[in-house]
N, C-alpha and C positions, 0 to 999 in steps of 0.2 A: 504494500500500500504506500503510495506517495502522497505527500501533502504540499500544497502551495498556499502561501498567504501569511503564515506566521514566521517564516524565516527570511533573512535578508537576501535580497536578490536585486538585479538591475530592473527596477520597476518600469522604466521608460522602454527598455528593450522588450519586456514582457508585454506591455500594452501594444507597442508597435508591431511586434511579430504576430500577436493574436489578431489584430486588425488586418494585417496583410493576409493571414490565412482565411479570415472571413471574406475578404474581398475576392480572393481566388476561388473560394467555394461558391460564392454567388455568381461569378462569371461562368464557372464550369457547370453550374446547375441552372443557369439562366434566371436567377433571382434578382430582383431590383434592390440593390443596397443603396437606398437613397441617402442623401446627406443627413436627414434626421435619424434614420436607423443607424447609420454609421456613428454619429455623435452620441446617440443613446448607448450603444455598445461601449464606446470609448469612455463615457462617464462611468458606466458600471465597472469597467476594468480598472479605471484610475482609483476608484473609491476603495476597493478591496473590502467592502462591507455591503450589506444588503440595503437597497434603496426601495422605498415605496414608489408607486407610480407618480404621486404628487411631489415627492422629492425630486424625481427625474424631471418632471414637468417644470418645476421651479428653475432648474438649471437651464433647460431648453428655452424657457421664457426669457430669462436674463440675457440669453444669447440671440434672441430674436427668432427663434425657430418654432414658435407656436405657444399659445397660451391656453388652448382648450384641452380638457382632459383626454379626448380621443387621440390627440397627437401622441401622448405618452403611451396610452394603452395599445394603439396600433403598432407603435415601434416595439413595445414589449412583446406583443403577440407574435410579431415577425421574428424577433430574436429568440424567443423560446421555441417556436416552431422549427426554426432553422438549426437549433441546438447551440446557439451562440450565448444563451443565457439560461438560467434556471430560476424557477420560482421557489423561494423559501416559504413553504406553506405556513409554518408556525409564526412567521413574522409578516405574512402577506406582503412580501417584498421580493426583490430580484437581485441576482448577482451575475456578473459575467462568467461564462464557463471557462474554467482553467484548463480544460482538456478538449478544446475545440476540435471538432472533426472526428473525435474518437467515440466509438460506441461504448458507453460506460454506464455504470450505476453509481452515481456519486453519493457521498455522505457529506453532510455539511457540519462543520465544527464552528459553532457560533459563540463568540465571546460576549458574555452578558455585561461586561464593563465597558469596553470600547466599541462594541457592535461590529468588530471585524469578523469576517467569515472566511474560513479556509475550506476548499473543496478537496476531498480525499477520494481516491478511487476505491471502490469496494466490489465485491463479488457476492451477490445475494444468494448464490447457490452454495456458498461455503458457510462455515460457522454454524452457530446454533439455529439461525433462521432457516438455512438450507437443510439442516438435519430434520427439523420439524416439518418442513414442506415435503421432503422426500418420504418421511415416515407416514404422512397422511395422504400421500399421492397427489399433493398440490403442486402445480407448476407456477412458479413466480414469473410474472411478466413485467412487473414494475415495482420498485421500492422507493420510498422517500425516507431517508435517514437524516435526522437533524439532532445533533447533540449540543446541549447548552453547557457552558462552563467558562473557564478563564484561559485566555491565550497566554503564552509564555511571558509576554510583556506585562500583563495585568495580574499575574499571580503574585501573592505576597512574597516579599524578600525575606531574608533571615530574621528581620525585625518584626515580621508579621504585618507590615504596612504595604498596601497596594501602591503601585507606581502612580503618582499623582497625574502624570501625563495621560493616563488612560481614562480618567474620569470624565 
């Protein structure tokens, strides 16, 4: 299992390479990657935390890309349908996909302090869930795994005080 989001990395390269992969995918699959859709994905990738539709709309509105809620909802519908973003059900919010173009079953690690979200790859057919499904003859087609806790930056240090920059 690999995780992205809580460790140090070249974030600009991360965003740019994911946008480039999204653009290639859209060209190859004849999908319209409009400026609003592209910017919506870029915003989600830059944030590394889940954003609600109205959070996204506020940024798009400040940039002159639309003020009506359908602007954000249409962009998010496209991004999730294309596999470029995921909906975090428990937060009713969205995050850019860290494994764009890969067929995967993500698990989301959500920091309750700073609201950052890391996407980890999982395999629903493995572990206890897979064992229970096999034992009952159930075939898993889709899972949504969301774990709440504290990211490494927000965990209490040796003095038992949380990092104030995460509040």
